[in-house]
N, C-alpha and C positions, 0 to 999 in steps of 0.2 A: 189520724189525720192532724198534719201541721199545716198545711197548705191546699186551699180549691178555690175555683172560682166556678159562678153559674155558667150554664150554657143556656142558648137560647132552642135547643133541641128540646122537641115535644116528643121524649121517647115512649116506646110501647112498653116498656119493662117495668117491673115492680119494685118499689124502692129498694135499694141495696143491692139491684142486679148490675153485674158489672157488663157492661153494652159494649166495651172496646177497650183494648191496650192499645195507645198510641205512642208508638216507640219516638223518643224525644220530648213528649210532652205530658203523658199521665195516664190515668184511666178514667175512662167516663161511666159514671154510674148513675142510674136512673134515681130520681129523688122524686118527693111527692108531687110538685109539680114542675119537671122539667127534670134537669141532668147537671151531674157535678162535674167537673174536670179534677179528679183529684192530683195533685202536682207533688207534693211531699208528703210522706206518710210514714209510719211505723207499724210492723204487723207483728205482733206476740211479743212486744217488749224487744224488737228487735231496734237497730239503731234506726236515727230518721234516715232518710233518702229519697230520690227519686221514684216515684209510684210506678213508672214505668217498668223501671231496673228489678224493684223488690218484685212485682207481678210476675216477670218471667223467672226470677230467681226461684220464686216459691210455686210455679206453675200456675197463675191465677189464670183465669180466660173467661172470654165472652160468654154469659149463660149463667155463671156461677152468681150467688150471693154472697155478699161481704157478710162475715160471722157465722155462716154455715159451719165451716171445720171447727171454728172454736165451740159452738153449741154442742157436734157431735162428740169431741173429746170430752166434754163435760158429762154427757149422758153416759158414753162409755165408761167413763172412769168411777161412775155412781153405782154401776152394775154388779 
């Protein structure tokens, strides 16, 4: 994560859960006591870019948790 800002929203999601991909703004993610709008990020060693564009490119959608795909790959790679 390169740039994010807190939101006043009180989401029902669990920390790390993607709540919304906002075109032109970023990705809204649940946090411990509220939500963050991720504006600029880098996924998996990719170059930094707009969070909404990267989410659309990798297929990240509401309801997913950040880090789940990487964790699954690590577990699969160890088996």
